[in-house]
C-alpha positions in Angstrom: -34.8 9.2 -23.5 -34.9 11.6 -20.5 -31.8 13.4 -19.4 -31.8 14.1 -15.6 -28.8 16.3 -14.6 -29.4 15.7 -11.0 -29.1 11.9 -11.5 -25.7 10.7 -11.7 -24.8 8.2 -14.5 -23.4 4.9 -13.0 -22.2 2.2 -15.2 -20.8 -0.6 -13.1 -18.6 -2.7 -15.3 -16.6 -4.6 -12.9 -14.8 -7.9 -13.7 -12.1 -10.1 -12.1 -10.3 -11.4 -15.1 -8.5 -14.4 -13.7 -9.9 -17.3 -11.5 -8.4 -17.5 -8.0 -7.1 -20.6 -6.4 -9.8 -22.6 -4.6 -8.0 -22.2 -1.3 -8.2 -18.4 -1.6 -11.8 -18.5 -2.8 -12.8 -20.4 0.2 -11.9 -17.4 2.4 -14.3 -15.1 0.5 -17.5 -14.4 2.3 -19.9 -11.3 2.4 -22.6 -10.6 4.8 -25.0 -7.8 4.0 -27.5 -6.6 6.6 -29.7 -3.7 5.3 -26.8 -2.7 3.2 -27.1 -0.3 0.2 -27.9 -2.4 -2.9 -25.2 -0.5 -4.9 -22.5 -1.5 -2.6 -23.7 -5.1 -2.4 -23.5 -5.2 -6.2 -20.1 -3.8 -6.2 -18.7 -6.4 -3.8 -20.6 -9.2 -5.6 -19.2 -8.3 -8.9 -15.7 -8.1 -7.4 -15.8 -11.4 -5.8 -17.5 -13.4 -8.7 -16.1 -11.7 -11.9 -19.8 -10.9 -13.0 -20.1 -7.8 -15.3 -23.1 -5.7 -14.2 -24.5 -2.8 -16.0 -27.1 -0.7 -14.3 -28.3 2.9 -13.8 -28.0 4.6 -10.4 -31.7 5.6 -10.4 -32.8 1.9 -10.3 -30.8 1.0 -7.1 -30.7 4.3 -5.1 -32.5 4.1 -1.6 -32.7 0.3 -2.0 -31.3 -1.8 0.8 -30.7 -5.6 0.9 -29.8 -8.4 3.3 -28.0 -11.6 2.5 -24.8 -13.6 2.3 -22.4 -14.8 -0.3 -19.8 -17.5 0.0 -17.1 -18.4 -2.7 -18.6 -21.8 -3.1 -21.9 -20.3 -4.1 -23.3 -20.0 -7.7 -22.6 -16.5 -8.8 -25.8 -16.3 -11.0 -28.0 -17.8 -8.3 -26.4 -15.4 -5.7 -27.2 -12.3 -7.9 -30.8 -13.4 -8.3 -31.1 -14.0 -4.4 -29.6 -10.6 -3.8 -32.2 -8.8 -6.0 -35.2 -10.7 -4.7 -37.9 -8.3 -3.5 -36.1 -5.1 -4.7 -38.2 -4.5 -7.7 -35.0 -4.9 -9.9 -34.4 -7.8 -12.3 -31.1 -9.0 -13.8 -31.5 -9.6 -17.5 -28.7 -11.9 -18.8 -27.0 -10.6 -22.1 -24.3 -13.2 -22.5 -22.3 -15.6 -20.2 -21.2 -13.6 -17.0 -22.8 -10.2 -18.2 -26.2 -8.8 -16.8 -28.2 -5.6 -17.3 -30.3 -4.6 -14.4 -33.8 -3.4 -15.3 -37.1 -2.8 -13.5 -38.9 -6.0 -12.5 -41.8 -6.4 -15.0 -44.1 -7.9 -12.3 -43.9 -4.7 -10.5 -45.3 -2.8 -13.5 -48.7 -2.9 -15.1 -48.8 -6.2 -16.9 -50.0 -4.9 -20.3 -48.1 -5.5 -23.6 -46.7 -2.0 -23.9 -45.2 -2.0 -20.4 -43.7 -5.4 -20.7 -42.1 -4.5 -24.1 -40.5 -1.4 -22.6 -39.2 -3.3 -19.7 -37.2 -5.4 -21.9 -36.2 -2.9 -24.6 -34.5 0.4 -25.0 -33.4 3.1 -27.4 -29.9 3.4 -28.8 -29.4 7.1 -29.2 -26.6 9.7 -29.3 -25.0 12.4 -31.4 -22.4 12.4 -34.2 -20.2 15.5 -34.7 -16.9 16.5 -36.2 -14.0 15.6 -34.0 -12.2 18.9 -34.8 -15.1 21.4 -34.8 -17.9 19.7 -32.9 -20.3 20.6 -35.8 -23.1 18.1 -36.0 -22.7 15.7 -39.0 -26.2 15.7 -40.6 -26.7 12.7 -42.9 -24.2 10.5 -41.1 -25.3 6.8 -41.1 -25.5 4.7 -37.7 -25.9 1.1 -38.5 -26.3 -1.8 -36.2 -24.3 -4.4 -38.0 -25.8 -7.6 -36.5 -29.5 -6.8 -36.9 -29.5 -4.6 -40.0 -31.3 -1.6 -38.4 -30.1 2.0 -38.2 -30.9 5.7 -38.5 -29.8 8.9 -40.4 -28.3 11.6 -38.2 -30.6 14.8 -38.0 -29.7 18.3 -38.4 -28.5 18.7 -34.8 -26.5 15.6 -34.9 -28.9 13.4 -33.1 -29.8 9.7 -34.0 -32.2 7.2 -32.3 -32.9 3.6 -33.0 -35.9 2.7 -30.7 -37.3 -0.6 -29.5 -34.2 -2.6 -29.3 -33.8 -5.6 -27.1 -31.4 -5.0 -24.2 -27.9 -5.9 -24.8 -24.6 -4.9 -26.5 -24.5 -4.1 -30.2 -21.8 -3.7 -32.7 -22.5 -0.1 -34.4 -20.8 1.3 -37.4 -21.0 5.0 -37.8 -20.0 6.7 -41.1 -20.1 9.9 -43.1 -18.7 10.6 -46.4 -15.4 12.5 -46.0 -14.8 11.0 -42.4 -13.1 8.1 -41.2 -15.8 5.4 -40.3 -15.8 3.9 -36.9 -17.0 0.6 -35.5 -17.8 0.4 -31.8 -19.9 -1.5 -29.2 -22.8 0.3 -27.5 -25.1 -0.9 -24.8 -28.8 -0.6 -24.9 -30.9 -1.0 -21.6 -34.4 0.3 -20.8 -35.6 3.4 -18.9 -32.1 4.7 -18.2 -31.0 8.2 -17.4 -27.7 7.7 -18.9 -26.3 10.5 -21.1 -26.3 9.6 -24.8 -22.9 9.1 -26.2 -21.3 11.7 -28.6 -19.4 10.0 -31.3 -16.7 12.2 -32.8 -15.7 11.3 -36.5 -12.1 12.3 -37.8 -12.2 14.1 -41.1 -10.4 12.4 -43.8 -9.1 14.0 -47.1 -9.2 12.0 -50.4 -6.6 13.1 -52.7 -8.3 11.8 -55.9 -10.1 14.0 -58.2 -13.3 12.2 -58.4 -13.9 11.3 -54.9 -16.2 13.5 -53.0 -16.8 14.3 -49.3 -20.4 15.3 -48.7 -21.2 17.0 -45.3 -24.3 18.6 -44.0 -27.4 18.4 -46.0 -25.9 16.9 -49.1 -26.6 13.5 -50.5 -25.7 10.5 -48.4 -22.8 9.2 -50.4 -20.1 10.1 -52.9 -20.6 12.0 -55.9 -18.2 11.6 -58.8 -16.2 14.7 -59.6 -15.9 16.2 -56.0 -13.1 16.2 -53.4 -13.5 17.8 -50.1 -10.8 19.3 -47.7 -11.3 20.1 -44.0 -9.4 22.7 -42.0 -7.1 19.9 -40.9 -6.1 19.2 -44.5 -5.6 23.0 -45.3 -3.5 23.8 -42.3 -1.9 20.6 -40.9 -1.1 18.4 -43.8 2.2 17.8 -45.5 4.3 21.0 -45.4 4.9 20.7 -49.2 1.2 20.4 -50.0 -0.6 23.2 -48.3 2.1 26.0 -47.8 2.9 28.7 -50.3 5.3 31.5 -49.7 5.8 30.2 -46.2 2.0 30.4 -45.5 -0.9 28.1 -45.6 -3.0 28.5 -48.9 -5.8 26.6 -50.3 -4.6 26.9 -54.0 -1.3 25.2 -53.0 -3.3 22.4 -51.4 -5.5 21.7 -54.4 -2.7 22.1 -57.0 -1.4 18.7 -55.7 -4.5 16.9 -57.1 -3.6 15.3 -60.5 -4.8 17.4 -63.4 -4.6 20.8 -61.5 -1.8 23.3 -62.3 -1.5 27.0 -61.9 -1.1 29.7 -64.6 2.5 30.6 -63.6 3.6 27.0 -62.8 4.6 27.6 -59.2 1.9 30.2 -58.7 -1.1 31.9 -60.2 -4.8 31.0 -60.6 -5.9 27.3 -60.7 -6.1 25.7 -64.1 -8.3 22.6 -64.0 -7.7 20.1 -66.7 -6.2 22.6 -69.0 -9.3 24.9 -69.0 -8.9 28.6 -68.5 -9.2 29.7 -64.8 -12.3 31.8 -65.6 -14.2 28.4 -66.4 -13.9 27.6 -62.6 -16.6 29.1 -60.4 -15.9 29.9 -56.8 -18.7 29.9 -54.2 -18.3 31.2 -50.6 -21.1 30.5 -48.2 -23.4 29.8 -51.2 -22.5 33.2 -52.9 -20.6 33.4 -56.1 -17.1 35.0 -55.6 -15.9 36.4 -59.0 -12.3 37.1 -58.0 -11.0 34.6 -55.6 -7.3 35.6 -56.0 -4.9 38.2 -54.8 -1.9 39.6 -56.6 -2.6 37.8 -59.9 -3.1 34.5 -58.3 -0.1 34.6 -55.8 -2.5 33.8 -53.1 -6.2 32.8 -52.8 -8.7 35.0 -51.1 -9.2 32.5 -48.2 -7.4 32.1 -45.0 -7.4 28.3 -44.2 -8.3 28.8 -40.5 -11.4 30.6 -41.7 -12.7 27.5 -43.6 -14.9 24.8 -42.2 -15.3 22.9 -45.3 -13.9 23.1 -48.9 -15.7 21.1 -51.7 -13.9 21.0 -55.0 -16.0 19.7 -58.0 -14.4 19.1 -61.3 -15.6 17.5 -64.5 -19.3 16.5 -64.1 -21.3 18.6 -61.7 -24.3 17.7 -59.6 -27.5 19.3 -60.7 -27.6 22.1 -57.8 -24.4 23.7 -59.3 -24.1 25.7 -62.4 -21.9 28.4 -63.8 -18.6 26.7 -64.1 -17.7 24.7 -67.2 -14.5 23.1 -65.7 -15.0 23.1 -62.0 -16.7 24.6 -58.9 -14.9 25.5 -55.8 -17.3 25.6 -52.9 -16.0 26.8 -49.5 -17.9 27.4 -46.2 -16.7 29.9 -43.6 -16.4 28.6 -40.0 -19.4 29.4 -37.6 -18.9 30.5 -34.1 -22.0 28.5 -33.2 -19.7 25.4 -33.0 -19.0 26.4 -29.4 -15.2 27.0 -29.6 -13.5 30.2 -29.2 -10.7 30.2 -31.7 -8.2 33.1 -32.5 -5.3 33.1 -34.8 -2.6 35.7 -35.4 -0.1 35.2 -38.3 2.8 37.1 -39.8 4.7 36.1 -42.9 6.8 37.5 -45.7 3.6 38.1 -47.8 0.9 39.2 -45.2 -0.2 39.8 -41.6 -3.6 38.1 -40.7 -6.0 37.5 -37.9 -9.0 35.1 -37.6 -11.4 34.8 -34.7 -14.5 32.7 -33.8 -16.1 34.2 -30.8 -19.5 33.0 -29.3 -21.5 35.8 -28.0 -23.6 33.6 -25.9 -25.3 30.1 -26.1 -27.2 31.1 -29.4 -25.1 33.8 -31.1 -21.5 33.9 -32.4 -19.4 36.0 -34.8 -16.5 35.0 -37.2 -14.0 37.8 -38.1 -11.1 37.6 -40.5 -8.6 40.2 -41.6 -5.5 40.1 -43.8 -3.2 42.8 -45.1 -0.2 42.3 -47.4 3.3 43.2 -46.4 4.8 42.8 -49.9 7.8 45.1 -50.4 9.2 44.6 -46.8 10.9 41.3 -47.7 9.6 40.1 -51.1 9.7 43.1 -53.5 7.7 43.2 -56.9 9.9 43.3 -60.1 9.2 45.0 -63.4 10.5 44.4 -66.8 9.6 45.2 -70.4 9.2 41.9 -72.4 7.0 40.5 -75.1 5.2 43.8 -75.9 4.1 44.7 -72.4 5.3 45.8 -68.8 5.6 42.5 -67.0 5.1 42.5 -63.3 6.3 39.6 -61.1 4.8 40.3 -57.5 7.9 38.5 -55.8 10.5 39.0 -58.5 12.2 42.2 -57.3 15.3 42.6 -55.2 14.8 42.3 -51.5 15.8 45.0 -49.1 16.8 47.3 -52.1 13.6 49.3 -52.7 13.8 52.4 -54.8 11.4 55.2 -55.5 10.6 53.9 -59.0 10.0 50.3 -57.9 6.4 48.9 -58.3 4.1 48.4 -55.4 1.6 45.5 -54.9 -0.9 45.5 -52.1 -3.9 43.4 -51.2 -6.2 42.8 -48.3 -9.4 41.1 -47.3 -11.9 41.2 -44.5 -14.7 38.8 -43.5 -17.5 38.9 -41.0 -20.0 36.2 -40.3 -22.8 36.6 -37.6 -24.5 33.3 -36.8 -27.5 33.0 -34.5 -29.6 29.8 -33.5 -33.2 30.7 -33.9 -34.6 27.4 -33.0 -33.1 24.1 -31.8 -32.9 22.9 -35.3 -32.5 26.2 -37.3 -30.0 29.0 -37.6 -29.4 32.1 -39.8 -26.0 33.6 -41.0 -25.4 37.1 -42.0 -22.2 37.4 -43.9 -20.1 40.1 -45.7 -16.6 40.0 -47.3 -14.4 42.5 -49.0 -11.2 41.9 -51.0 -8.9 44.6 -52.6 -5.9 44.7 -54.7 -3.9 47.6 -55.9 -0.9 47.9 -58.3 1.2 51.1 -58.7 4.0 51.4 -61.1 6.3 54.4 -61.8 7.8 53.5 -65.2 11.4 53.9 -65.6 12.8 57.1 -67.1 9.7 59.1 -66.1 7.9 57.4 -68.9 4.6 57.4 -67.0 2.6 55.8 -64.3 0.2 52.8 -64.0 -2.4 52.5 -61.3 -4.6 49.5 -61.2 -7.1 48.6 -58.6 -9.7 45.8 -58.0 -12.3 45.2 -55.4 -14.5 42.1 -54.8 -17.5 42.2 -52.2 -20.2 39.9 -51.1 -23.2 40.3 -48.6 -25.7 37.5 -47.8 -28.3 36.3 -45.4 -29.0 32.7 -45.2 -31.5 30.5 -43.2 -31.0 27.0 -42.7 -33.5 24.8 -40.6 -34.9 21.3 -40.2 -38.6 21.0 -41.0 -39.8 18.0 -39.1 -37.1 15.1 -38.9 -36.4 14.5 -42.5 -36.6 17.8 -44.5 -34.0 20.5 -44.5 -34.8 23.9 -45.8 -32.1 26.4 -47.1 -32.9 30.0 -48.2 -30.3 32.6 -49.3 -30.3 36.2 -50.6 -27.0 37.8 -51.6 -25.3 40.5 -53.4 -21.8 40.0 -55.0 -19.9 42.0 -57.4 -16.5 43.0 -58.8 -15.0 46.5 -59.6 -12.0 47.2 -61.7 -10.2 50.5 -62.2 -7.3 51.1 -64.5 -5.5 54.4 -64.8 -2.6 55.0 -67.1 -0.6 58.2 -67.4 1.7 58.6 -70.2 3.6 61.5 -71.8 1.1 61.4 -74.7 -2.0 61.6 -72.5 -4.1 59.8 -69.9 -6.2 56.6 -70.3 -8.9 55.3 -67.7 -11.0 52.2 -67.9 -13.6 51.2 -65.3 -15.9 48.1 -65.3 -18.3 46.9 -62.6 -20.1 43.5 -62.3 -22.9 43.3 -59.8 -25.2 40.3 -59.2 -28.3 40.0 -56.9 -29.8 36.6 -56.3 -31.9 34.5 -54.1 -31.8 30.7 -53.8 -34.2 28.2 -52.1 -33.2 24.4 -51.6 -35.2 21.6 -50.1 -33.7 18.3 -49.1 -35.9 15.4 -48.2 -34.3 12.5 -46.6 -36.8 9.8 -47.6 -34.9 6.9 -46.1 -31.4 5.6 -45.3 -31.0 4.8 -49.0 -33.0 7.7 -50.7 -32.8 11.4 -50.7 -34.3 14.0 -52.9 -33.1 17.6 -53.4 -35.0 20.4 -55.3 -34.3 24.0 -55.6 -34.7 27.3 -57.5 -32.1 30.0 -58.1 -32.8 33.5 -59.5 -30.2 36.1 -60.2 -30.0 39.5 -61.9 -26.5 40.5 -63.3 -25.4 43.9 -64.6 -22.1 44.9 -66.2 -21.2 48.5 -66.8 -18.0 49.8 -68.2 -16.4 53.0 -69.4 -13.1 53.7 -71.4 -11.5 56.9 -72.4 -7.8 57.2 -73.8 -7.7 60.4 -75.6 -8.3 58.6 -79.0 -11.5 56.7 -78.3 -14.4 56.7 -75.7 -16.5 53.6 -75.1 -19.3 52.7 -72.8 -20.9 49.3 -72.4 -23.8 47.9 -70.5 -25.4 44.5 -70.1 -28.4 43.5 -67.9 -29.5 39.9 -67.9 -31.8 37.9 -65.5 -31.5 34.2 -65.0 -33.8 31.6 -63.3 -32.8 28.0 -62.7 -34.8 25.0 -61.4 -33.2 21.7 -60.5 -34.1 18.3 -59.1 -31.7 15.7 -58.0 -32.4 12.2 -56.7 -29.8 10.2 -54.7 -30.7 6.6 -54.4 -29.1 3.4 -53.3 -30.9 0.6 -55.0 -28.8 -2.3 -53.6 -25.7 -3.2 -51.5 -22.8 -1.1 -52.7 -24.7 0.8 -55.4 -25.6 4.5 -55.5 -27.3 6.4 -58.5 -27.8 10.0 -58.7 -29.8 11.3 -61.7 -30.5 15.0 -61.9 -31.8 17.8 -64.3 -31.2 21.4 -64.3 -33.3 23.8 -66.3 -32.2 27.4 -67.0 -33.7 30.4 -68.7 -32.4 34.0 -69.3 -34.2 37.2 -69.9 -32.4 40.1 -71.9 -34.4 43.3 -72.2 -37.6 41.7 -71.7 -37.1 38.9 -74.0 -36.7 35.2 -73.0 -33.6 33.7 -74.5 -34.9 30.2 -74.5 -34.9 27.2 -72.1 -31.7 25.3 -71.7 -31.8 21.7 -70.2 -28.8 20.1 -68.5 -29.3 16.4 -67.7 -26.7 14.8 -65.3 -26.2 11.2 -64.1 -23.8 9.8 -61.6 -23.3 6.1 -60.6 -21.0 4.5 -58.1 -20.4 0.9 -57.1 -18.4 -0.5 -54.2 -18.3 -4.1 -53.6 -16.0 -3.3 -50.6 -16.4 0.2 -49.4 -13.0 0.0 -47.6 -11.0 -1.4 -50.6 -12.6 -0.7 -54.1 -14.8 2.1 -55.5 -15.8 2.3 -59.2 -17.5 5.6 -60.3 -18.7 7.4 -63.4 -20.6 10.4 -64.5 -21.9 12.3 -67.4 -23.3 15.8 -67.5 -24.1 18.8 -69.5 -23.2 22.2 -68.0 -23.5 25.9 -68.9 -21.6 29.2 -68.1 -23.4 32.6 -68.5 -20.7 34.8 -67.1 -17.4 34.8 -68.9 -14.2 36.7 -68.4 -11.9 37.5 -71.2 -8.3 38.4 -71.0 -5.7 39.1 -73.7 -2.1 37.9 -73.6 1.1 39.5 -74.8 2.5 37.5 -77.7 0.9 34.4 -76.3 3.0 34.6 -73.1 1.7 36.6 -70.4 -1.8 37.6 -69.3 -2.6 41.2 -69.2 -3.6 42.6 -65.9 -6.7 44.1 -67.4 -9.8 41.7 -67.9 -13.3 42.1 -69.0 -16.6 40.5 -67.9 -19.3 39.5 -70.6 -22.8 38.2 -69.9 -24.8 35.8 -72.1 -27.3 37.8 -73.9 -28.7 38.1 -77.5 -25.2 38.7 -78.8 -23.0 36.8 -76.6 -23.4 33.1 -76.7 -23.9 30.7 -73.8 -20.9 28.6 -73.1 -21.9 24.9 -72.9 -20.0 21.7 -72.2 -20.6 18.0 -72.0 -18.4 16.2 -69.4 -17.8 12.4 -69.2 -15.7 10.8 -66.6 -14.9 7.4 -65.0 -12.6 6.2 -62.3 -11.7 3.8 -59.6 -10.1 3.8 -56.2 -8.3 0.8 -54.8 -6.8 0.3 -51.5 -5.0 -3.1 -51.5 -3.9 -2.6 -47.9 -4.4 0.0 -45.1 -1.3 2.1 -45.9 -1.6 1.9 -49.6 -4.1 3.5 -51.9 -4.4 4.3 -55.8 -6.9 6.3 -57.8 -7.2 6.2 -61.6 -9.5 8.7 -63.6 -10.3 9.1 -67.2 -12.3 12.1 -68.6 -13.4 13.8 -71.7 -14.9 17.4 -72.3 -16.5 18.9 -75.4 -17.3 22.7 -75.1 -18.8 25.4 -77.4 -19.2 29.1 -77.0 -15.7 29.7 -75.3 -14.6 33.3 -75.8 -11.0 33.2 -76.8 -8.7 36.1 -78.0 -7.7 36.5 -81.7 -4.0 35.6 -81.9 -1.7 38.5 -82.3 -3.9 41.1 -80.6 -1.7 44.1 -79.5 -4.0 46.2 -77.5 -6.0 45.9 -74.3 -9.6 45.2 -74.8 -12.4 47.8 -74.6 -15.6 47.6 -72.7 -18.2 47.6 -75.4 -19.8 44.1 -75.7 -19.8 44.1 -79.5 -16.1 45.2 -79.5 -15.2 42.6 -77.0 -17.1 39.8 -79.0 -15.2 41.0 -82.1 -11.8 40.5 -80.6 -12.8 37.4 -78.6 -15.0 35.3 -81.0 -16.7 32.1 -79.9 -14.6 29.0 -80.0 -15.1 25.2 -79.7 -13.0 23.3 -77.1 -12.1 19.7 -76.3 -10.0 18.0 -73.8 -9.2 14.5 -72.6 -6.8 12.9 -70.1 -5.9 10.2 -67.7 -5.0 10.9 -64.0 -3.3 8.8 -61.5 -2.6 9.2 -57.8 -0.9 7.1 -55.2 -0.4 7.3 -51.5 1.7 5.2 -49.0 1.7 5.8 -45.3 4.4 3.9 -43.4 4.9 4.9 -39.8 6.2 8.4 -39.7 6.4 8.7 -43.5 4.0 9.6 -46.2 4.9 9.2 -49.9 2.7 10.5 -52.7 2.6 10.5 -56.4 0.4 12.6 -58.7 0.4 12.5 -62.4 -1.7 13.3 -65.5 -1.5 12.9 -69.2 -3.9 15.3 -71.1 -4.5 17.6 -74.0 -6.8 20.6 -74.3 -7.5 22.3 -77.7 -9.5 25.0 -79.0 -10.5 26.3 -82.5 -13.0 29.1 -83.9 -16.6 28.0 -84.2 -16.4 29.2 -87.8 -13.8 26.4 -88.5 -10.2 25.9 -88.7 -7.3 23.9 -87.2 -7.4 22.8 -83.6 -4.6 24.3 -81.5 -3.4 23.9 -78.0 -5.3 26.0 -75.5 -3.5 28.7 -73.4 -2.8 26.5 -70.4 -2.5 23.2 -72.1 0.2 21.0 -70.4 0.3 17.6 -71.8 2.4 16.1 -69.0 2.4 16.9 -65.2 3.9 14.8 -62.5 4.4 15.3 -58.9 6.3 13.5 -56.1 6.0 14.1 -52.4 7.9 12.7 -49.3 6.8 13.8 -45.8 7.9 12.8 -42.4 6.0 13.6 -39.2 8.0 13.3 -36.0 6.6 14.8 -32.8 6.1 18.4 -33.3 8.1 18.5 -36.4 6.9 18.1 -40.1 9.4 18.0 -43.0 8.5 17.5 -46.6 10.1 17.5 -50.1 8.1 18.0 -53.2 9.2 17.7 -56.9 7.0 18.9 -59.7 7.5 18.4 -63.5 5.2 20.1 -66.0 5.3 20.5 -69.8 5.9 24.1 -71.0 3.0 26.3 -72.1 2.2 26.6 -75.8 3.6 29.6 -77.6 1.5 31.8 -80.0 3.7 31.1 -83.0 4.0 27.3 -82.5 6.1 25.2 -80.2 6.3 25.4 -76.3 8.3 26.9 -73.6 10.8 24.5 -72.0 9.4 22.2 -69.3 9.2 23.5 -65.8 11.0 21.6 -62.9 10.5 22.7 -59.4 11.9 21.3 -56.2 10.5 22.6 -53.0 11.2 21.8 -49.3 9.2 22.8 -46.2 9.8 22.4 -42.5 7.2 23.1 -39.9 7.1 22.9 -36.1 4.4 23.2 -33.4 4.9 24.2 -29.9 2.9 25.4 -26.9 4.2 28.4 -25.1 2.6 31.0 -22.8 -0.8 29.4 -23.3 -0.6 29.6 -27.2 -0.2 27.2 -29.8 2.5 28.4 -32.1 3.4 27.2 -35.6 6.5 28.1 -37.5 6.9 27.4 -41.2 9.8 27.7 -43.6 9.7 26.9 -47.3 12.0 27.2 -50.2 11.6 26.5 -54.0 14.4 26.0 -56.5 13.7 26.0 -60.1 15.6 27.3 -63.2 14.4 30.6 -64.7 12.5 30.3 -68.0 14.3 32.2 -70.7 12.5 35.2 -72.2 11.3 34.9 -75.7 11.9 38.7 -76.4 13.1 41.6 -74.5 13.3 45.3 -74.9 11.9 48.6 -73.5 9.6 49.4 -76.2 6.9 52.1 -76.2 5.8 53.8 -73.0 2.3 52.9 -73.9 2.6 49.3 -73.3 0.0 47.4 -71.3 0.7 45.9 -67.9 0.9 42.0 -67.8 1.5 39.7 -64.9 4.0 36.8 -64.4 3.6 35.4 -60.9 6.5 33.0 -60.7 6.3 32.2 -57.0 8.9 31.6 -54.4 12.4 32.9 -54.7 15.2 30.4 -54.0 15.8 31.2 -50.5 13.7 30.2 -47.4 10.5 32.0 -46.7 9.4 32.1 -42.9 6.0 32.7 -41.3 4.8 32.5 -37.6 1.3 31.9 -36.3 -0.3 31.7 -32.8 -3.6 30.1 -31.9 -5.5 30.2 -28.7 
């Protein structure tokens, strides 16, 4: 289809809806003498009620002569008017015509005749919010059963269609499908339509949203959020401490909790947070949290896509036993210049997507904490440790001995289009955390620091029309430094994790119902550490290389069915010795007799994790600030798990939807601390393995979610019944895992009215297990949020306020104890008074 900017598009769709009285019609008469054909067609359509569709190029510079009276037959009058013009009226239905070139004026061969009566339905499909092309979207002509898959640049084309109007259904997983009517007429210079799909979050744990080059259909175990869901949803869902945060959004899903209840790292189905792998722009991010889980490392405005896989994983993903959180940073190539400035009680931040031309753009993000100005950290001696609550101090009453907590992060992503269907991204991120504590009574000083960094280069391009190639090279790492100064001496511990890797993915879209993905991933990891405390000195080092191959086939064998078998093969090399080949088969199935009402799905997979993070707890209550990394080698076992899940989604009516999920998990090789450990771990792998021996794990549960939309109101329910247990591999009794919460319930009520959004949320959770048996008291949290949007001085302003009221959990023990106690974290979240934040976008 040719695009001619100099030729104006003219679709004349003119109709007279009601018949006029005969007396009035008798007075209607048009006489044309060498008149422009376009004017004559306008007047004829207005007088007769005919609907005419034509392109300006076909009628320009054409003049006609003739006459029309109200008593004439409209169809005959149209044919008479076009006689000798080289333009023919092709009837689509009663009263509707498409004007085309007269075949008799063209070469009378078969090809020319076919082209004269046929055309191509083409256009583009993009995200309504970001204008990003939606590769893999389906364009389907309902009446005739033909269609196309959207290519990398968002384009589709269905050629050789008879002229006429067609009912077209456009769909993409994670977006609200649309049904519309599009016209097809031949040899037209019209501009192809751009179809914009609205993103749609699915709040069920096993419903995916696949965008870009991923399989054309849902994959059990995955949920996707878009920027709209992370920044503009219910105030009680995405906001934490008065600011938007991804962790607070995800924690609404059934089966997801946080280590501190109201705050802390994400806990997926009772598994340790270290069993959830985070990926940013294809690169593993080994510390995705700030201030002990108070905030995630992502600004919501900086994210174009969030995929959250839990339970069974597709074959391309490895490294997380419980879940994988895969986020994508926005690209300035989308064409929109977006800038955001925000200030709240926790941090000041800025995000910008700035095009530097038609083919180059840069994304910039910066955030710096302001803790201590309004929300002050608190410190207490409890349970054999100095326990730090990042927001538990006395506001406006800072003292010289009070602890300080600071964090920050920066992101830069340079994107360039190197071809019409290919682009490259150069990305870098840096996140830092610092905790300084002057102990009471001049007992000493604690100085802890953490840094996470990534750097990557990625190419993504379409090879031909059906093959997508993605290549990535990256470096990622995490550094920790712990300095402790006491009256009896100094102690210093440092540990560094560095990973270099390359990946290559090939996606082949065989047909509308068949896609194959294959890939290879190679990584080299190194962990080094030193410890010196006056009584002992340790040094540890591990170097392990890993290679993985995977193959996944997404196939739709029949109406409503989708099957996705896959196989992942991994091998590791330690000191020149191959540790063996590990095979992980995976299978997903989905059946939907009515895509809009009922979906049944299930999956089974085997998963591995070669990077484990161990962290001790004080008397089973608070996690120590210090943690250690261990790599699978000849000494450290590989963590493995089998996952099994099944579920259904049912929407009995448009405003009402339900989801139900059942799951089971069986794990081996989990490194758990020995109960009763009373000192921080060292850095030597053998020492760490002795204090954190391998354990077996098991978990099972049922999860239910419901949502009702009624006018301005949205009501939600989220609940789970589950158990998660561990025991030493050498044998023994099963015990509740550290973050096992058998019962979790959530209720949400939200109202959107004009620029205002108000929400109330109630969470009830079982208490965490205690080391000596029993559990803490259940946690009950009620939170309220109020948000408002306004446009002022050319800026779009958003003001947020949130407050949480929950009873304090009584301490199991208290006391000052020795000055050499380790530092532990207890991020309890919001205080009971409103927290405010303000942001502006332009």
